[in-house]
C-alpha positions in Angstrom: 64.5 127.0 121.0 66.3 129.9 123.4 66.1 132.7 121.4 69.1 135.7 122.4 68.9 139.2 122.1 69.7 140.7 118.4 69.1 144.1 117.9 70.2 146.9 115.3 70.6 149.3 118.2 73.8 151.1 118.6 75.2 150.8 115.1 78.3 152.7 114.1 79.4 154.8 111.1 78.7 157.7 109.9 75.8 159.2 107.2 76.7 160.1 103.3 75.3 163.4 102.8 77.1 164.4 99.5 77.3 167.8 97.8 74.5 169.8 96.7 75.0 168.5 93.1 74.8 165.3 94.1 71.3 165.9 96.4 69.8 166.6 92.6 71.0 164.6 90.6 69.7 161.0 89.9 72.2 158.5 91.4 74.3 156.2 89.4 73.9 153.2 88.9 77.2 152.0 90.3 76.4 154.0 93.5 73.1 152.9 94.6 74.7 149.1 93.7 77.2 149.7 96.6 74.6 151.2 98.5 72.4 147.7 98.4 75.6 146.0 98.8 76.3 147.4 102.2 72.9 147.0 103.2 72.8 143.6 102.3 75.9 142.7 104.0 74.8 144.4 107.0 71.8 142.3 106.8 73.3 139.3 106.9 75.3 139.7 109.4 72.3 140.5 111.9 71.3 137.2 111.0 71.3 134.6 114.2 73.2 130.8 114.2 69.7 129.6 114.6 68.6 131.4 111.2 66.0 134.3 112.4 66.6 138.0 112.3 64.7 140.4 115.1 65.5 143.8 115.7 64.4 145.7 118.5 60.5 146.9 119.0 60.4 150.3 120.7 57.6 151.6 122.2 57.2 154.0 125.2 58.4 153.6 128.7 54.5 152.6 130.2 56.2 149.5 129.2 58.7 149.9 131.8 56.8 152.1 134.5 54.3 149.1 134.3 56.9 146.6 134.7 58.2 147.8 138.0 54.6 148.4 139.0 53.7 144.6 138.5 56.7 144.0 140.0 56.4 145.9 143.3 52.0 144.4 143.5 53.7 140.4 143.1 56.0 141.8 145.4 59.2 140.8 143.3 61.3 144.2 142.4 64.2 144.4 143.2 66.6 147.5 144.1 68.8 146.3 141.2 66.0 145.9 138.6 64.7 149.5 139.5 67.3 151.4 139.3 68.5 150.4 135.9 64.6 151.1 134.7 64.0 154.4 136.8 67.9 155.3 134.6 65.7 154.5 131.3 62.8 155.9 132.0 64.6 159.3 133.1 66.9 158.9 129.8 63.4 159.4 127.7 62.0 162.7 129.5 61.7 165.4 127.6 62.9 168.9 128.5 59.4 170.2 129.4 59.0 167.1 131.9 57.1 165.1 130.1 56.9 161.5 128.1 55.4 160.7 124.4 54.7 157.6 123.0 56.5 158.3 119.8 59.8 160.5 118.7 59.1 163.8 118.8 56.0 163.2 119.8 53.3 165.7 121.6 53.4 164.9 125.5 50.7 162.4 126.5 49.1 162.7 129.9 48.7 158.9 130.8 52.4 157.9 129.7 53.6 161.0 131.5 51.7 160.0 135.0 52.6 156.3 134.7 56.4 157.3 134.2 56.6 159.4 137.1 54.8 157.0 139.6 57.4 154.4 138.6 60.3 157.4 139.5 58.3 157.8 142.6 58.7 154.1 143.6 62.0 154.4 142.7 62.5 157.2 144.9 63.1 160.1 143.1 61.7 162.8 145.7 58.9 165.2 144.0 60.5 168.1 144.5 63.3 166.9 142.2 63.6 169.9 139.2 62.5 167.0 136.8 59.5 165.3 138.8 58.3 168.9 139.3 58.3 169.4 135.8 56.3 166.5 135.0 53.9 167.3 137.6 53.4 170.9 136.6 52.2 169.3 133.2 50.2 166.7 134.3 48.2 169.5 136.8 47.9 171.5 133.6 46.6 168.6 131.2 43.8 167.9 134.1 45.9 165.5 136.2 45.1 162.0 137.2 41.3 162.5 136.8 42.0 163.0 133.1 44.2 159.9 132.6 43.1 157.1 130.7 41.0 154.1 132.2 44.1 151.7 132.2 46.4 154.3 134.3 43.6 154.6 136.4 43.7 151.2 136.9 47.1 151.0 138.1 46.5 153.8 140.7 44.1 151.5 142.2 46.0 148.6 142.4 47.9 151.0 144.5 44.8 153.1 146.7 45.5 156.2 144.8 42.4 155.8 142.8 38.9 154.6 144.3 37.5 151.7 142.3 34.0 152.6 142.5 35.4 155.1 139.8 36.5 152.7 137.4 33.9 151.2 134.7 33.1 147.6 135.9 33.3 144.3 133.6 32.1 141.9 135.6 34.3 138.2 135.0 30.9 136.9 134.2 30.8 137.8 130.9 33.5 135.0 130.4 29.9 132.7 130.1 28.1 135.0 127.2 28.0 132.6 124.0 30.2 133.9 120.7 26.8 134.8 119.2 25.9 137.4 122.2 26.5 140.9 122.2 30.2 142.0 124.2 31.0 138.1 124.5 34.8 138.2 124.7 35.5 137.1 121.1 34.0 140.5 120.3 37.0 141.9 121.1 40.4 141.5 119.0 42.5 138.7 120.3 45.0 141.3 121.8 42.3 143.0 123.9 39.9 140.1 125.0 43.2 138.2 126.7 43.6 141.8 128.3 39.8 142.0 129.1 39.0 138.9 130.7 42.2 138.9 133.4 41.2 142.3 134.3 37.8 141.4 134.9 39.3 139.4 137.2 41.2 142.2 139.0 38.3 144.5 138.9 36.0 141.6 140.7 38.4 141.3 143.6 39.3 144.7 143.7 43.0 144.2 145.7 44.7 147.6 147.2 48.6 147.7 147.6 49.7 150.7 149.5 52.6 153.0 148.1 54.9 155.0 150.8 53.8 157.8 149.1 51.5 160.3 147.8 50.5 161.4 145.0 48.7 164.5 145.3 50.9 166.7 143.4 49.3 164.9 140.2 45.4 165.6 141.4 42.6 168.3 140.1 40.6 167.8 142.9 38.3 168.3 139.2 36.5 164.9 137.5 37.2 165.1 133.8 34.0 165.2 131.6 34.2 162.9 128.8 31.7 163.6 125.6 28.8 161.1 125.3 26.2 160.6 122.8 23.5 158.7 123.0 25.6 155.1 122.8 27.6 156.7 125.6 24.6 157.5 127.8 23.2 153.9 127.8 26.3 152.6 128.6 26.7 154.8 131.2 23.5 153.5 132.9 24.3 149.8 132.3 27.9 150.7 134.1 25.8 152.0 137.0 24.1 149.2 136.7 27.0 147.0 137.0 28.6 149.0 139.9 25.0 148.0 141.6 26.0 143.8 141.1 29.7 144.2 141.2 28.9 145.3 145.3 26.0 142.2 145.5 26.9 140.0 143.1 25.5 136.1 142.9 28.2 134.7 145.0 28.1 131.1 143.3 27.7 132.6 140.4 30.4 135.0 140.9 32.9 131.9 142.2 32.2 130.0 138.6 33.1 132.9 136.6 36.3 133.0 138.1 37.0 130.3 138.1 36.2 129.9 134.5 38.8 133.1 133.6 41.4 131.0 135.7 40.9 128.4 133.2 40.5 130.5 130.1 43.9 132.4 130.8 46.0 129.5 131.5 44.9 127.5 128.1 46.0 130.5 126.3 49.6 131.0 128.2 52.2 130.5 125.8 55.2 127.9 125.8 57.8 131.1 127.2 55.3 132.0 129.6 53.7 134.9 127.8 50.3 135.4 126.4 49.8 136.4 122.7 53.7 137.2 123.6 52.8 141.0 124.4 52.7 142.9 127.4 49.0 143.8 128.5 47.5 140.4 128.6 50.9 139.4 130.3 50.9 141.4 133.1 47.3 141.6 133.8 47.3 137.8 133.4 49.6 137.7 136.4 48.2 139.5 138.7 44.8 137.9 138.0 46.0 134.2 138.9 48.0 135.9 141.7 45.0 137.2 143.2 42.9 133.6 142.9 45.8 132.0 144.7 48.5 131.2 142.3 51.7 131.1 144.1 54.5 132.8 142.8 56.1 129.4 142.6 53.4 127.6 140.6 54.4 126.5 136.9 52.4 128.9 135.3 53.7 132.2 137.1 57.4 130.7 137.3 57.6 130.7 133.7 55.3 134.0 133.3 57.8 135.9 135.3 60.7 134.2 133.8 59.2 135.1 130.2 59.6 138.8 130.9 63.4 138.2 131.1 63.6 137.3 127.8 61.8 140.0 126.4 64.1 142.8 129.4 67.0 145.0 127.1 70.1 145.7 129.2 72.5 147.5 127.0 74.3 150.1 128.9 71.6 152.7 128.6 69.2 151.2 131.6 66.3 148.3 131.9 63.8 148.6 129.5 60.7 145.9 128.6 59.5 145.3 124.9 56.2 145.4 124.8 56.5 142.2 122.2 59.0 140.8 119.6 58.5 140.3 116.1 61.1 137.4 114.9 59.0 136.3 112.5 57.7 139.5 110.8 61.6 140.6 111.0 62.9 137.2 109.5 60.1 136.7 106.7 60.8 140.7 105.6 64.9 139.9 105.5 64.4 137.2 103.6 62.3 139.1 101.0 64.5 142.1 101.5 67.7 139.9 100.7 66.0 137.5 97.8 65.0 141.3 96.2 69.0 142.0 96.2 69.9 139.4 94.5 71.1 136.9 96.5 70.0 133.5 95.3 67.3 131.0 96.3 69.5 128.3 97.7 72.3 130.9 99.8 72.9 129.4 102.8 71.2 132.6 104.8 67.9 132.3 103.0 67.8 128.0 103.6 68.6 128.4 107.2 65.9 131.3 107.8 63.0 129.1 105.4 64.0 126.5 107.7 63.5 128.0 111.2 60.3 130.1 109.5 58.9 126.6 108.7 59.6 125.4 112.0 57.4 127.8 113.1 54.2 127.3 111.4 51.5 127.2 113.4 49.6 124.1 113.1 46.8 123.4 115.5 43.5 125.7 116.4 43.3 129.0 118.1 40.6 131.7 118.6 40.7 132.2 115.4 38.4 129.0 114.8 35.7 130.6 117.1 34.3 132.1 113.5 36.3 129.6 111.4 35.5 126.1 113.2 36.1 124.0 110.3 39.3 126.0 108.6 42.1 123.3 109.0 45.2 125.5 110.7 48.0 127.1 108.6 50.2 130.0 109.5 52.5 131.8 111.1 52.4 134.4 114.2 54.6 137.2 114.8 56.7 135.8 118.1 58.8 133.6 118.8 56.2 131.2 120.6 52.4 132.3 119.8 50.6 129.2 119.0 47.0 130.7 119.9 47.2 133.6 117.7 48.7 133.3 114.0 48.0 136.0 111.7 47.1 136.8 108.4 50.1 139.4 108.1 52.9 137.4 108.7 51.3 133.9 107.2 51.0 136.6 103.8 54.5 137.9 103.8 55.5 134.5 105.2 54.5 132.8 102.1 56.0 135.4 100.1 59.5 135.0 101.7 59.4 131.2 101.5 58.6 131.3 97.4 61.6 132.9 97.0 63.7 130.2 98.7 64.3 127.0 97.5 63.6 125.0 100.8 62.6 121.9 99.4 60.0 121.4 102.6 58.6 125.1 101.8 55.6 124.2 99.1 53.4 122.0 101.9 53.6 124.6 104.5 53.0 127.2 101.6 50.0 125.4 100.4 48.5 125.2 104.6 49.2 128.7 104.7 47.0 129.2 101.3 44.4 127.5 102.0 44.0 129.2 105.7 44.6 132.5 104.7 41.5 131.7 101.7 39.1 130.8 104.8 39.9 133.5 106.5 38.6 136.4 104.6 35.9 138.5 106.1 32.0 139.3 104.7 33.0 142.3 102.7 36.3 140.6 101.1 39.2 142.6 103.2 41.1 141.2 106.1 41.3 141.6 109.6 44.6 140.7 111.3 43.9 137.9 113.6 40.1 136.8 113.4 37.4 136.8 110.2 34.7 139.4 110.4 36.1 140.6 114.3 33.5 143.6 113.5 31.6 144.5 116.2 31.6 147.9 117.2 29.4 148.0 120.8 32.4 147.5 122.5 34.0 150.1 121.3 31.3 152.3 123.0 31.8 150.7 126.5 33.6 153.3 129.0 36.1 151.0 129.8 37.3 151.7 126.4 39.2 155.1 126.2 42.5 153.3 124.9 43.5 151.7 122.1 41.6 149.5 119.3 39.6 146.6 120.7 38.2 145.5 117.3 40.3 143.7 114.4 38.4 144.6 111.1 39.5 144.6 108.0 42.4 146.4 107.0 44.1 147.6 103.7 47.4 147.2 104.6 46.9 143.7 105.3 44.3 142.8 102.9 46.7 143.8 100.4 49.7 141.5 101.9 47.2 138.8 101.3 46.1 139.7 97.7 49.7 139.9 96.8 50.8 136.5 98.6 47.8 134.7 96.8 48.8 136.3 93.5 52.2 135.1 94.0 50.7 131.4 94.2 49.1 131.3 90.9 45.2 133.3 92.5 44.9 136.2 91.2 42.0 135.3 89.0 40.3 133.1 92.4 36.7 134.3 93.9 39.0 135.7 97.0 41.7 137.6 95.7 38.9 139.5 93.2 36.1 140.0 96.4 39.5 141.4 98.3 40.6 143.5 94.9 37.0 145.1 95.0 37.5 145.9 98.7 40.4 147.6 98.6 39.6 149.5 95.4 36.5 150.8 97.4 39.1 151.9 100.2 40.9 153.6 98.2 40.6 157.3 100.3 39.4 160.7 97.6 42.9 161.6 97.4 44.3 158.6 95.5 46.0 156.9 99.0 45.3 154.2 101.2 44.8 154.2 105.5 47.7 152.2 106.7 46.2 150.3 110.0 49.5 148.8 111.1 52.4 151.4 109.3 52.5 154.8 109.5 50.3 155.3 107.9 49.1 156.7 104.5 52.5 156.3 103.2 52.7 152.5 104.3 48.7 151.6 103.2 49.6 153.4 99.5 53.2 151.4 99.7 51.2 148.2 100.5 48.2 148.2 98.1 49.2 149.1 95.1 51.7 146.6 94.4 48.8 144.0 95.7 46.7 145.6 92.8 49.1 145.3 90.2 49.8 142.0 91.1 46.1 141.2 91.1 46.2 142.4 87.7 44.9 146.1 88.2 46.4 147.6 85.0 49.1 150.6 85.8 47.6 152.9 83.7 44.2 152.3 85.5 43.0 155.5 87.4 43.0 153.6 91.2 47.0 153.2 90.2 47.5 156.7 88.7 45.5 158.4 91.7 48.3 156.5 94.3 51.0 157.5 92.0 49.8 160.9 91.8 49.6 161.5 95.7 52.5 159.6 96.3 54.7 162.3 94.4 52.4 165.1 95.5 54.0 164.2 99.4 57.1 163.8 98.1 59.7 165.8 100.5 61.8 168.7 99.2 65.0 166.7 100.0 63.7 163.9 98.0 62.5 161.3 100.6 58.9 160.3 102.1 58.0 160.7 105.5 54.3 160.6 107.8 54.1 162.1 111.3 52.0 159.7 113.5 50.0 162.5 114.8 48.5 162.1 111.2 46.2 159.4 112.4 44.1 161.9 115.3 44.9 165.2 112.7 44.5 165.3 108.8 46.4 167.8 108.2 49.7 166.0 109.1 48.9 162.6 106.3 51.5 162.6 104.4 53.9 164.7 105.9 56.8 164.3 108.0 60.8 163.9 108.5 61.8 161.8 105.5 62.6 158.5 107.2 64.4 155.4 105.5 61.7 153.1 105.8 58.5 155.5 104.8 60.7 156.4 101.4 61.3 153.3 100.8 57.5 152.4 101.0 56.9 154.9 98.8 59.4 153.5 96.5 57.9 149.9 96.4 55.1 151.1 95.3 56.2 153.8 92.8 58.1 150.8 91.2 55.4 148.7 90.9 53.0 150.9 89.2 55.7 151.2 86.6 57.2 154.2 87.3 60.6 155.4 86.0 60.6 158.7 87.1 62.4 162.1 88.6 60.7 161.6 91.5 61.7 157.7 92.1 65.4 159.0 91.3 65.2 161.7 93.8 64.0 159.1 96.8 66.5 156.5 95.3 69.0 159.4 96.1 67.9 159.8 99.4 68.8 156.5 100.9 72.2 156.6 98.8 72.9 160.4 100.4 71.6 159.1 103.8 73.3 155.4 104.2 75.9 155.0 107.0 79.0 153.5 106.8 78.3 150.3 108.2 75.4 149.8 105.8 72.5 151.0 107.8 70.4 154.0 108.1 69.5 156.1 111.4 65.5 155.8 111.4 65.2 157.6 114.9 61.0 158.4 114.0 58.1 155.6 115.0 57.4 154.4 111.4 55.2 151.1 112.8 51.5 151.4 114.8 50.0 149.3 117.2 46.8 151.2 117.9 46.3 154.1 115.8 46.3 157.0 118.0 47.7 156.0 120.7 50.5 153.1 120.8 53.3 153.3 118.7 56.1 150.9 117.3 59.8 151.6 116.0 61.0 148.8 114.0 64.8 148.8 114.7 64.7 146.5 111.1 62.4 148.5 109.4 65.0 151.0 108.3 67.4 148.6 107.2 64.9 145.4 104.9 62.6 148.3 103.3 65.9 150.2 101.9 67.1 146.4 100.9 64.3 145.9 99.2 63.5 149.6 97.8 67.0 149.9 96.4 66.9 146.0 94.9 63.9 146.3 92.9 65.1 149.6 91.5 68.8 147.9 89.8 66.8 145.3 88.9 64.8 147.7 87.0 67.3 149.5 86.1 69.2 146.8 84.2 68.5 147.1 80.0 
């Protein structure tokens, strides 16, 4: 199957603002029904002929900068692609000369450096006003010297940073058994796929000089990074690895590079990607290229061609999606449409179910390392990802398929339930991709200064699994009881839950409350009452909910932020599950009705998805539609006599 780009960007229409009186009064049932009808029809119109939905997955300009740098490294960069990508990167620069990692976020040093280098590659002179403003910020923020390791690796590839001043990760680590500390399976799946090719790149230390220097981005001062006792120990290990890097055991190094190449190639997906995500994709292409794989080799050709499927060209410039989310978007859309009242045998739901069933992952993957005897059965996030199904998509797929009348759904659901049951971690909670991926030793390495590198259980994923298993009649099972205990223990003192994959406590709380209620926790019990109180206390004066992504770094932002459609819907879904028929619920529904566009959608510039807490964030363009549809549909269902 070859997907086409289908996004929810560029919608037209005006927002319904209403009068001051309308803003404070409870919405009339017919107004809510009309809003739901418009949103439902808009969502139906976005379905592909094959049955799937996919909104744009918007991140930040490092994707586009690194794409240009990859093509420069491989010698395939074209003037047309460069000009289009540079146009997009320029359009995302703010007035102060910086780039951020999310809408209205603080400036980010490494993102600004990478964007600046890409624009220099595109021919923007350092003397241009927009470049001078960017360079001034970089110097004030500590220069290249203070940037993250991944940014300095990119600069080392082009002779703009010394390889000797980067942490060493030797390719010999690929030989470490799974029980040994710092083996590749101690890392989260997204991290291990990135680390293995990077060990190859770091061992070979290539330099492809650029036609310009970046002296204007330097301060001449080495950044001092705080270190505890563990940090000093790993610094000593890094010094030892630098010595080994200069004089490796040749036979062992050769064998390690060969094994790493085999490991990388074995994990290439049918669409040419690695895990369906950008970081391992670009580094795998570079690693294999350095090991002698010609650009015409089938593995390399598939990899480069696959990037085109992740590229959006829509008149705003050329930009690259870090990932694509068709399975996730489709199962959320099915649930939303079922909440909106579509019957289980509606053609749109049956087409979607058929497509989802075809996407089931029926073979083993890296998850099998820790669960070798568990039969497969689940779903991944992307169009093509057979190595890394995840528990979150699998849980939501179960919930969605159960809302359809597809005759082949039941066997797939049974396989998925069996797989989910076996993927619980020791404490009862669920990580996204692996069970018991909780060893924190690798997080202490000097290399790890960006992104989450392990995959421990999280409240939102665990909640989705609980809700799915309860829907299959397993509320009294041992696995659900243990997961519920894990969730209850994970509740924050203020009554909320931390959200790992969505922003942030609003997402976590919005996920957990419906799951606990489904598991049989009474609505009048303290955990539910405390969660309700937290949500009501953090409702904005305009009736909506929003939480700024800065809450991951600054507790002062927890529960605070501009109201957004998706976050307002998450709060409403939780309150409705808790049995609330309150003024807070009416005001939240009223916010959605007032802010709906004429075309049935909503505007949502703020990012509400999380890749790596504190570092990498996502604007799922379909979130602004599917979650409000679910919230409005559930509200109307509860409003019926």
